[in-house]
N, C-alpha and C positions, 0 to 999 in steps of 0.2 A: 715346666714352667709356672707360676702360681698365678690365683687372680690380678694381682697388684702388679708382677712382673709385665702382664700383657698392659696393662694401664700404660707402661710406659714406652712399649714399641709403635713406632711412629707418630708420638706425641709431636704438634707443635704448637708451642706456648709463647704467648705474646712477651711476658713477662720474664727474662731469664732469673732473674731472682725468685721467681716462685715454679720452678718447674714440678711434674707431677708427684715429686718425692718429698715437695715441702712439707714440713712440719703441721700438726694440727694448732689452731687456736680459739679459743671462744667464738670470737666474731671477727668478720672482716678476711677470711680464708676464701681460697679458690674452691671451685667444683669441679670434677672431672669424670666426662663419662668413661666407661670399662666395658670394655667389648671382653665378654666370659667365653664366647667362641660360639660355632655354627654347627647346625647338624642340618642333614636332607630328611625331607619327607616323604613321604607315600606317592603322593602325586608328583614329583619331580622337583617340586619347589624347592629355595632351602631357606633356613629362617638362620637371625641373627641373634644370642641371647644378649640383652645389654644391661646394665645396670649402672650405678656411677658412686662416686666417692668424694663426700663434703668434709674438707678439712675444718669445717666449722663444728665445737663442741657442743654449744648452745645455739646456734642461730640458727633460725629456720628463715630459705631463701624463695622467693618467687620471683619465676625467669619466665615472663609471656614466649610461645614462639613468636619466634621474628627473627631480628637481626642479631640478638643474642640467645638464640635457643632456637636451632634448625639443623633438619637435613639436608645432605646434597649431595650428588647431584637428581634433581627431580623434587619431589615432594618434600616443602620444608617440615610439613606438619606428619611425623610418621609415628603418633601414639607415643612420642616421649612426655616425660614427667614435666610439669613448670613449677612443682613445689617441692623445692627440697629439704631434704631431712639429715640431720645430722649424720657423720661415719659414712661409713662402705655397705651400699645398700645391693645386694648379688639378685642380677635374675629380675628386675623389676619389671621388664615389658619385652617384647619379642617383634623383630621386623622381617616380614618374609619377602623374598624375590622371586620371580620366576625361575621356573627351571631353565629357561635360555641365559640366566644371570651367570658370566665365566667365573673363573679363577684370577681373570685378569683385571674383572671389576670391581670395585670398589663402592662403599656407601661411605658417610661421612657424616657425625654428629659433631657439630660444632656449640661450645658451650662459654658462656661471657659472665663469671660472677665475680665481684667484688674488683673489677678491672682487669681480672685476667682472663684471657680466650685462650681456649685449648679444643684443638680439634685431634678427635681418635677417629681412625680409619677402619672400617669392618670390611672383610676379604675372607673368602673360603683358602686360608692356605692348611694342608693338611697339619700340620702341630696344633691348629684351633680347634681341631673337631671334636664334639664333646659326644656324650650317651647320657644327657640330663633324664632319659626314661629309665634308665637302667644303672644300678650302680657298675662300675669297670671291676671292682672286686668282690669274689666271694663274703661272706658273713659265716657266722662259726658255724651253722647247720651247713653250710655249703651250696646255702641258695643266694640269691641276688639282689638286692633292696629295691622297691619301687616306691614311686613317690606316692604319697596320698592322692586317696581320690577325695574331690573338695565338691560338693553340692548346695545350693542356696536354696534348695526347695527337697523336701525329705525323699520324696521320691522322682526327683528330677535327674537329669542328665548330667554324669560328672565329670569334672575338669581335672586332670590329671598333668601333672610336670608344670613348670617354670611356663607356661603358656599365656601370659598374660597380654592381651591385645583389644586396645581401642577399638578394634572393627567388630572384634568378637565378645564386646561386654556384657554382663548380666545387666539389667535394666532396671531401674524403679523409679517412682514418683514420689516427693514427699514435700511437706506444709514445712513451713515456719513455725506454725503453731502447735503441730504435735509432732516430738520425735521421730524417726524412720527407726525401725526395727528390723535390725540385721540377723538373720537365723542363720546357720550354717552346720550342716553335718558332714562328718569325715568317716573314712574308712582305711586302713592301714595295714600293710603286712605284717607289722612291728618285727621287722629284720633292722639289721643293724650291720654295718664294717667297722671294727674295733682295728684294722691294720694288723695286728700280731692274732687277731680272732681268738680274743679271750674271752671269756663271759664279760657282761655289761654289768657293772655294780652301781648300787643308787640311780636306779635307772630315774632320766625324767619322766613326764609323760609321753605318752607315745606321740600324741601331735600339738603342737602348740601353734596359736595364731597372732599376727600380727597385722592389725590395722592401722591405717593412714590415710590420709588426704594425698590426693595424687594429683588432683588440677581443680581448679575453680575459684570464685571470684571471692569470696569470705570466707571466714571461718569455721573449719570443722569441729565439733567437739565428742567424742568418743565415751560415752559411758565407763568402757573401757577397750583400750586398745590393745590390749593380750587377754582377751574373755576366756576363762578358762572353759575344757570340754567337759562335759557330762561324761561319761564313760555309760556306753550302753554294751560292750561286749570286750572282753578283752582287759587289756591294761597294763599286761608285763611283757618282756622281750621275748620275739617269738610267738606271740599269740594274735590271731588276727585281732585286729580293734575295730571298734564302733565307737564315735560320740558324736556330742551333740552341743551347741553352745551358742548364745545369743545376747546381744549389745544393743544398744541406742545410738542414733547419731543424729544432733541437730548441726543445724546451721545457720549463720548471721545473717543470711541476706539472700534473697531468692537469686536465681540462675543455675548453668548447668555445671554438674559438679562431676570429677569421677574419684571413686575411692579404690583403695590397692588392698589387698588381702594377700597375705602370703601365711600357707599352713606348712610348718617343718615338721618333719619326722625326729628317729634317734640324729639323722646325721645333724642335724642342727642346723645354724645360719649358716650359708651359703653351701652347703653339703660336708663344711668339714674337709675343703679340700677336692671334693669328688666333682663337685659341680654335679652333682644329684645326691640327695633325693628332695625335692621339697616342690609344693606347686602354687603356682602364684596366678591372681583372677584379679579382674579391672570391674567395678560397678559403677555406671551411669546415673546418676541421680539428677531429675530434672524437679527442681526444688521451686515450688509455687510460693506466693506471699499469703496465700490465705488457702482457705478447703482441708481436705480430710490426706493425710495420710495416704499411700498405697503399697503394699509388701510388693505386688506383682508376680510375675512368674519369672521361670529359668529361660 
């Protein structure tokens, strides 16, 4: 079943004229939560991988946590985005539930955008069990592709896989006067899955980055929302790769923000249907009206 197929399962929509399969439009479209699947953790807990699909091709929407953007039952705020970009956004964040959470239990994300309310349930159906930390098919060399290892400090601990979570976010402090410098390092096995195990031709960069606003009271401006990686090692398919990148970020007003970072490998956006292999992270930034910007630690 495709990720968009997962969108439609169990969807409860308030306006029957705008179902989850409604066509995109420049402005005024709905936004639907996307259940990418779930996986077990070593400690016995379980994690839901969640994205969304905005049918707006140009409009960017802000929906604060509350009646129009909430989880249930239980806590309304499960680290979901409040800033919604156009198009399909795969595996933007994770929600981890305790090991006692049963297959009969459900969580649901309810989102209202442009007058359309959609509720998508998340539950541990065997059909939705995924492996986001290792590809499900072998590549041409017989190896399995793994997600990039992403670091925000050169020798810092790596983040691996779509593990973006507000509770485990990287923290930074910034000011309005000076842009925040965001440095990133990535390592990747440069493996890939072609389906037919054919060699890759005209290979893209081994790791590509996408940076975006996730939450926050003001506008966020990236010097480059897709900063290129400087190759430190490798650079071709099946050659172990290392690279670094850097960009600056400006904020229009003080407050608490979250930024989202996605590092895709050769699999591309959303893992090209394999739900692997990319890495996602959230960066919390406390922006002050004055003072000096601090890059902080990981």
